[in-house]
C-alpha beads as a LAMMPS data file, in Angstrom:
LAMMPS data file: protein, C-alpha beads

288 atoms
287 bonds

1 atom types
1 bond types

-500.0 500.0 xlo xhi
-500.0 500.0 ylo yhi
-500.0 500.0 zlo zhi

Masses

1 110.0

Atoms # bond

1 1 1 329.146 418.290 400.311
2 1 1 332.165 419.898 401.984
3 1 1 334.095 418.619 404.979
4 1 1 332.180 420.720 407.542
5 1 1 328.835 419.499 406.232
6 1 1 330.135 415.932 406.440
7 1 1 331.147 416.546 410.066
8 1 1 327.688 417.866 410.847
9 1 1 326.117 414.790 409.270
10 1 1 328.400 412.526 411.293
11 1 1 327.489 414.315 414.537
12 1 1 323.795 413.836 413.765
13 1 1 324.324 410.138 413.040
14 1 1 326.264 409.681 416.287
15 1 1 323.638 411.460 418.370
16 1 1 320.496 410.039 416.779
17 1 1 321.938 406.537 416.403
18 1 1 320.013 405.996 413.191
19 1 1 320.860 406.634 409.542
20 1 1 317.173 406.687 408.669
21 1 1 316.417 409.315 411.344
22 1 1 319.216 411.544 410.052
23 1 1 317.980 411.154 406.482
24 1 1 314.473 412.200 407.553
25 1 1 315.837 415.166 409.457
26 1 1 317.927 416.296 406.473
27 1 1 315.160 415.443 403.975
28 1 1 317.475 413.284 401.856
29 1 1 317.666 409.614 400.886
30 1 1 319.175 407.261 403.437
31 1 1 321.617 406.063 400.784
32 1 1 323.163 409.533 400.668
33 1 1 323.816 409.515 404.424
34 1 1 325.256 405.988 404.197
35 1 1 327.569 407.026 401.353
36 1 1 328.749 410.136 403.214
37 1 1 329.605 408.053 406.265
38 1 1 331.448 405.477 404.174
39 1 1 333.392 408.191 402.329
40 1 1 334.351 409.804 405.637
41 1 1 335.649 406.523 407.080
42 1 1 337.579 405.850 403.872
43 1 1 339.134 409.311 404.014
44 1 1 340.151 408.915 407.668
45 1 1 341.225 405.293 407.270
46 1 1 339.386 404.161 410.418
47 1 1 335.996 402.709 411.289
48 1 1 333.931 405.309 413.138
49 1 1 330.681 403.385 413.617
50 1 1 330.143 399.667 414.120
51 1 1 326.913 398.705 412.359
52 1 1 324.528 395.861 413.069
53 1 1 321.092 395.080 411.727
54 1 1 319.481 396.754 414.740
55 1 1 321.801 399.504 415.960
56 1 1 324.813 401.720 415.432
57 1 1 327.636 401.925 417.957
58 1 1 330.568 404.334 418.006
59 1 1 334.009 402.791 417.991
60 1 1 336.687 404.283 420.241
61 1 1 338.001 406.194 417.230
62 1 1 334.458 407.302 416.458
63 1 1 333.960 408.683 419.980
64 1 1 337.202 410.645 419.819
65 1 1 336.342 411.997 416.360
66 1 1 332.869 412.996 417.560
67 1 1 334.288 415.230 420.282
68 1 1 336.753 416.788 417.829
69 1 1 333.936 417.482 415.362
70 1 1 331.856 419.178 418.049
71 1 1 334.749 421.424 419.063
72 1 1 335.526 422.341 415.445
73 1 1 331.909 423.119 414.595
74 1 1 331.487 425.295 417.667
75 1 1 334.602 427.279 416.714
76 1 1 333.478 427.634 413.109
77 1 1 330.002 428.820 414.076
78 1 1 331.446 431.213 416.652
79 1 1 333.763 432.677 414.002
80 1 1 330.916 433.080 411.523
81 1 1 328.614 434.586 414.115
82 1 1 331.334 437.034 415.042
83 1 1 330.925 438.557 411.595
84 1 1 327.652 439.932 412.895
85 1 1 329.703 442.764 414.399
86 1 1 330.004 444.282 410.922
87 1 1 326.357 445.246 411.029
88 1 1 324.636 442.039 409.917
89 1 1 321.535 441.175 411.909
90 1 1 321.059 437.711 413.443
91 1 1 318.579 435.681 411.439
92 1 1 317.114 432.212 411.232
93 1 1 314.710 429.903 413.039
94 1 1 314.950 428.898 416.709
95 1 1 312.686 426.094 417.956
96 1 1 312.031 426.265 421.705
97 1 1 310.377 423.989 424.246
98 1 1 309.216 425.843 427.351
99 1 1 307.138 424.901 430.433
100 1 1 303.710 426.453 429.968
101 1 1 303.398 428.587 433.104
102 1 1 307.015 429.751 433.110
103 1 1 306.856 430.549 429.414
104 1 1 303.715 432.631 429.678
105 1 1 304.923 434.593 432.696
106 1 1 308.610 435.075 431.879
107 1 1 309.455 434.205 428.286
108 1 1 306.646 435.986 426.448
109 1 1 307.671 439.511 427.583
110 1 1 311.311 438.777 426.692
111 1 1 310.380 437.542 423.232
112 1 1 308.422 440.696 422.517
113 1 1 311.463 442.838 423.273
114 1 1 313.848 440.452 421.516
115 1 1 311.753 440.309 418.349
116 1 1 311.670 444.078 418.139
117 1 1 315.495 444.157 418.338
118 1 1 316.137 441.188 416.016
119 1 1 313.229 441.090 413.528
120 1 1 314.884 438.489 411.265
121 1 1 314.968 435.789 413.978
122 1 1 311.980 433.452 413.808
123 1 1 310.641 431.413 416.730
124 1 1 308.605 428.235 416.981
125 1 1 307.629 427.631 420.623
126 1 1 306.174 424.463 422.102
127 1 1 304.610 425.240 425.488
128 1 1 304.668 421.899 427.281
129 1 1 305.473 420.308 430.612
130 1 1 306.841 417.273 428.752
131 1 1 310.584 416.574 428.787
132 1 1 311.207 416.734 425.056
133 1 1 314.033 414.961 423.231
134 1 1 315.853 417.882 421.708
135 1 1 317.826 416.076 419.016
136 1 1 315.168 413.580 417.952
137 1 1 312.375 416.175 417.864
138 1 1 314.379 418.922 416.218
139 1 1 314.441 421.497 419.032
140 1 1 317.292 423.963 419.331
141 1 1 316.748 424.743 422.988
142 1 1 314.532 423.825 425.937
143 1 1 313.921 425.562 429.236
144 1 1 313.923 423.092 432.102
145 1 1 313.223 423.688 435.797
146 1 1 314.668 420.954 437.963
147 1 1 316.809 420.154 440.994
148 1 1 319.323 418.412 438.769
149 1 1 319.880 417.533 435.118
150 1 1 321.000 414.417 433.324
151 1 1 324.814 413.954 433.216
152 1 1 325.045 414.467 429.438
153 1 1 322.769 417.515 429.242
154 1 1 324.405 420.547 427.618
155 1 1 323.045 423.465 429.617
156 1 1 323.403 427.008 430.867
157 1 1 321.920 427.916 434.243
158 1 1 319.883 431.091 433.805
159 1 1 318.174 431.371 437.176
160 1 1 316.728 429.636 440.183
161 1 1 313.481 429.284 442.086
162 1 1 312.140 427.534 445.160
163 1 1 308.961 425.640 445.784
164 1 1 306.714 427.240 448.395
165 1 1 304.052 425.312 450.324
166 1 1 300.731 427.159 450.188
167 1 1 297.119 426.874 451.317
168 1 1 294.114 429.147 451.299
169 1 1 292.967 430.807 454.549
170 1 1 289.679 428.880 454.211
171 1 1 291.448 425.502 454.010
172 1 1 293.610 426.299 457.024
173 1 1 290.564 427.334 459.071
174 1 1 288.809 424.065 458.238
175 1 1 291.713 421.631 458.463
176 1 1 294.287 423.375 460.649
177 1 1 297.808 424.439 459.742
178 1 1 300.595 421.814 459.553
179 1 1 303.572 422.781 461.714
180 1 1 306.013 420.132 460.477
181 1 1 306.411 418.430 457.058
182 1 1 305.412 415.163 458.698
183 1 1 301.969 416.648 459.403
184 1 1 301.236 416.764 455.652
185 1 1 300.383 413.061 455.660
186 1 1 297.085 413.963 457.341
187 1 1 296.207 416.667 454.787
188 1 1 294.805 416.853 451.285
189 1 1 297.738 417.746 449.015
190 1 1 297.620 418.822 445.379
191 1 1 300.393 417.053 443.472
192 1 1 302.321 418.107 440.393
193 1 1 303.052 415.161 438.086
194 1 1 305.328 413.467 437.470
195 1 1 307.858 415.193 439.720
196 1 1 305.942 415.120 443.017
197 1 1 304.597 411.586 442.796
198 1 1 307.081 410.320 445.402
199 1 1 306.427 413.080 447.947
200 1 1 307.765 416.513 448.881
201 1 1 311.323 417.195 449.999
202 1 1 312.179 419.594 452.830
203 1 1 315.352 420.714 454.543
204 1 1 315.142 419.527 458.154
205 1 1 318.063 419.966 460.577
206 1 1 320.481 420.462 457.697
207 1 1 319.322 417.376 455.784
208 1 1 317.034 417.020 452.786
209 1 1 314.266 414.568 453.657
210 1 1 311.381 413.226 451.577
211 1 1 307.923 413.246 453.191
212 1 1 304.966 411.314 451.781
213 1 1 301.975 413.347 450.613
214 1 1 298.741 412.312 448.947
215 1 1 295.584 413.829 447.557
216 1 1 292.735 413.391 445.132
217 1 1 293.867 415.971 442.572
218 1 1 297.047 415.488 440.552
219 1 1 298.003 417.381 437.395
220 1 1 300.935 418.305 435.183
221 1 1 300.062 422.005 435.190
222 1 1 300.855 424.338 438.066
223 1 1 298.142 426.878 437.197
224 1 1 295.456 424.221 437.690
225 1 1 296.878 423.162 441.044
226 1 1 297.287 426.733 442.268
227 1 1 293.683 427.543 441.316
228 1 1 292.530 424.470 443.261
229 1 1 294.495 425.645 446.303
230 1 1 292.939 429.130 446.037
231 1 1 289.513 427.444 446.063
232 1 1 290.384 425.638 449.288
233 1 1 290.762 422.131 447.864
234 1 1 294.118 421.410 449.471
235 1 1 297.776 422.281 450.059
236 1 1 300.063 422.874 447.093
237 1 1 303.820 423.253 446.536
238 1 1 304.457 425.772 443.771
239 1 1 307.517 427.650 442.429
240 1 1 307.793 431.238 443.531
241 1 1 307.513 432.595 439.983
242 1 1 304.025 431.080 439.715
243 1 1 302.480 431.808 443.112
244 1 1 303.769 435.318 443.912
245 1 1 300.648 437.171 442.714
246 1 1 298.270 434.852 444.576
247 1 1 300.282 435.264 447.772
248 1 1 300.333 439.047 447.412
249 1 1 296.559 439.058 446.902
250 1 1 296.032 436.945 450.039
251 1 1 294.366 434.132 448.094
252 1 1 296.887 431.649 449.518
253 1 1 299.319 431.841 452.403
254 1 1 302.809 430.302 452.681
255 1 1 303.167 427.684 455.406
256 1 1 306.004 425.541 456.809
257 1 1 308.396 428.451 456.378
258 1 1 310.853 426.949 458.876
259 1 1 311.365 423.996 456.518
260 1 1 312.418 425.269 453.083
261 1 1 312.115 423.072 450.041
262 1 1 315.257 422.527 447.917
263 1 1 316.213 425.127 445.334
264 1 1 315.290 424.499 441.714
265 1 1 317.618 425.483 438.898
266 1 1 316.252 427.102 435.747
267 1 1 318.307 425.860 432.793
268 1 1 318.548 426.504 429.077
269 1 1 319.335 423.146 427.475
270 1 1 320.925 422.990 424.039
271 1 1 320.739 420.188 421.529
272 1 1 324.452 419.543 421.220
273 1 1 324.390 419.074 417.459
274 1 1 322.950 422.547 416.981
275 1 1 324.866 425.780 417.405
276 1 1 322.412 428.517 418.245
277 1 1 323.427 432.135 417.898
278 1 1 323.401 433.774 421.327
279 1 1 321.979 437.280 421.146
280 1 1 322.099 439.787 424.010
281 1 1 318.979 439.959 426.141
282 1 1 317.196 436.687 425.531
283 1 1 318.820 434.459 428.117
284 1 1 320.135 436.758 430.772
285 1 1 319.640 435.900 434.469
286 1 1 316.052 435.046 435.369
287 1 1 314.887 436.543 438.626
288 1 1 311.999 434.616 440.194

Bonds

1 1 1 2
2 1 2 3
3 1 3 4
4 1 4 5
5 1 5 6
6 1 6 7
7 1 7 8
8 1 8 9
9 1 9 10
10 1 10 11
11 1 11 12
12 1 12 13
13 1 13 14
14 1 14 15
15 1 15 16
16 1 16 17
17 1 17 18
18 1 18 19
19 1 19 20
20 1 20 21
21 1 21 22
22 1 22 23
23 1 23 24
24 1 24 25
25 1 25 26
26 1 26 27
27 1 27 28
28 1 28 29
29 1 29 30
30 1 30 31
31 1 31 32
32 1 32 33
33 1 33 34
34 1 34 35
35 1 35 36
36 1 36 37
37 1 37 38
38 1 38 39
39 1 39 40
40 1 40 41
41 1 41 42
42 1 42 43
43 1 43 44
44 1 44 45
45 1 45 46
46 1 46 47
47 1 47 48
48 1 48 49
49 1 49 50
50 1 50 51
51 1 51 52
52 1 52 53
53 1 53 54
54 1 54 55
55 1 55 56
56 1 56 57
57 1 57 58
58 1 58 59
59 1 59 60
60 1 60 61
61 1 61 62
62 1 62 63
63 1 63 64
64 1 64 65
65 1 65 66
66 1 66 67
67 1 67 68
68 1 68 69
69 1 69 70
70 1 70 71
71 1 71 72
72 1 72 73
73 1 73 74
74 1 74 75
75 1 75 76
76 1 76 77
77 1 77 78
78 1 78 79
79 1 79 80
80 1 80 81
81 1 81 82
82 1 82 83
83 1 83 84
84 1 84 85
85 1 85 86
86 1 86 87
87 1 87 88
88 1 88 89
89 1 89 90
90 1 90 91
91 1 91 92
92 1 92 93
93 1 93 94
94 1 94 95
95 1 95 96
96 1 96 97
97 1 97 98
98 1 98 99
99 1 99 100
100 1 100 101
101 1 101 102
102 1 102 103
103 1 103 104
104 1 104 105
105 1 105 106
106 1 106 107
107 1 107 108
108 1 108 109
109 1 109 110
110 1 110 111
111 1 111 112
112 1 112 113
113 1 113 114
114 1 114 115
115 1 115 116
116 1 116 117
117 1 117 118
118 1 118 119
119 1 119 120
120 1 120 121
121 1 121 122
122 1 122 123
123 1 123 124
124 1 124 125
125 1 125 126
126 1 126 127
127 1 127 128
128 1 128 129
129 1 129 130
130 1 130 131
131 1 131 132
132 1 132 133
133 1 133 134
134 1 134 135
135 1 135 136
136 1 136 137
137 1 137 138
138 1 138 139
139 1 139 140
140 1 140 141
141 1 141 142
142 1 142 143
143 1 143 144
144 1 144 145
145 1 145 146
146 1 146 147
147 1 147 148
148 1 148 149
149 1 149 150
150 1 150 151
151 1 151 152
152 1 152 153
153 1 153 154
154 1 154 155
155 1 155 156
156 1 156 157
157 1 157 158
158 1 158 159
159 1 159 160
160 1 160 161
161 1 161 162
162 1 162 163
163 1 163 164
164 1 164 165
165 1 165 166
166 1 166 167
167 1 167 168
168 1 168 169
169 1 169 170
170 1 170 171
171 1 171 172
172 1 172 173
173 1 173 174
174 1 174 175
175 1 175 176
176 1 176 177
177 1 177 178
178 1 178 179
179 1 179 180
180 1 180 181
181 1 181 182
182 1 182 183
183 1 183 184
184 1 184 185
185 1 185 186
186 1 186 187
187 1 187 188
188 1 188 189
189 1 189 190
190 1 190 191
191 1 191 192
192 1 192 193
193 1 193 194
194 1 194 195
195 1 195 196
196 1 196 197
197 1 197 198
198 1 198 199
199 1 199 200
200 1 200 201
201 1 201 202
202 1 202 203
203 1 203 204
204 1 204 205
205 1 205 206
206 1 206 207
207 1 207 208
208 1 208 209
209 1 209 210
210 1 210 211
211 1 211 212
212 1 212 213
213 1 213 214
214 1 214 215
215 1 215 216
216 1 216 217
217 1 217 218
218 1 218 219
219 1 219 220
220 1 220 221
221 1 221 222
222 1 222 223
223 1 223 224
224 1 224 225
225 1 225 226
226 1 226 227
227 1 227 228
228 1 228 229
229 1 229 230
230 1 230 231
231 1 231 232
232 1 232 233
233 1 233 234
234 1 234 235
235 1 235 236
236 1 236 237
237 1 237 238
238 1 238 239
239 1 239 240
240 1 240 241
241 1 241 242
242 1 242 243
243 1 243 244
244 1 244 245
245 1 245 246
246 1 246 247
247 1 247 248
248 1 248 249
249 1 249 250
250 1 250 251
251 1 251 252
252 1 252 253
253 1 253 254
254 1 254 255
255 1 255 256
256 1 256 257
257 1 257 258
258 1 258 259
259 1 259 260
260 1 260 261
261 1 261 262
262 1 262 263
263 1 263 264
264 1 264 265
265 1 265 266
266 1 266 267
267 1 267 268
268 1 268 269
269 1 269 270
270 1 270 271
271 1 271 272
272 1 272 273
273 1 273 274
274 1 274 275
275 1 275 276
276 1 276 277
277 1 277 278
278 1 278 279
279 1 279 280
280 1 280 281
281 1 281 282
282 1 282 283
283 1 283 284
284 1 284 285
285 1 285 286
286 1 286 287
287 1 287 288
């Protein structure tokens, strides 16, 4: 195994925190990973990882070396990918995790066009609302829609969206229309889980405030909640990319327009130990 492969193995060990997990991911014996790590430390003359019976911990030298390895591997992959300008087509497998509704409405059309342009790129797509662990589960990239990300997330912002509060004309005739976010406490609200469990946030007088909401129907899929709102079962807060057609058809009507909900970022998250070839057209700006 050459020096670059050893660096890649070390990065995996540092990120997964388990020799056994790296061995499973690489489909090799754990003893091989252990020997590679020992040989690397012997070559460098420093201890990179402090081992105990239960865990692995990077030493200060190990942390510094990890960052250097990441920078080197990114440069190497960028240089190799640059050879694609000589006429070689991008190829290989990309494993994606994508929110179900967003993926069906926005990613599927892009993939059709992308696949026609780059026929040697293969995709495995997991449509899920679950926050996957990219490194541990072997994903190259995940699309995440959120107000903020975790501090260590490696991401590229590809778009934005806002939540819109909606209700059917029938529901509003029966229950009345809330005029202030505080009025929602007296209404049946349809909640997206887990993100809306604590309530809905609105911008009021220049401040972002959280207002309690409750209801009998809670789900982790926006399509289900939007359909329930169309049927008059309650008030829902949905991203604009999901509710636009229902609003245009008059099935639901936006309310509380004087109190916007905070903007959501749409992010492409990378597993930092993977270096995915970026091809034109797949992750341009997303308009929602």
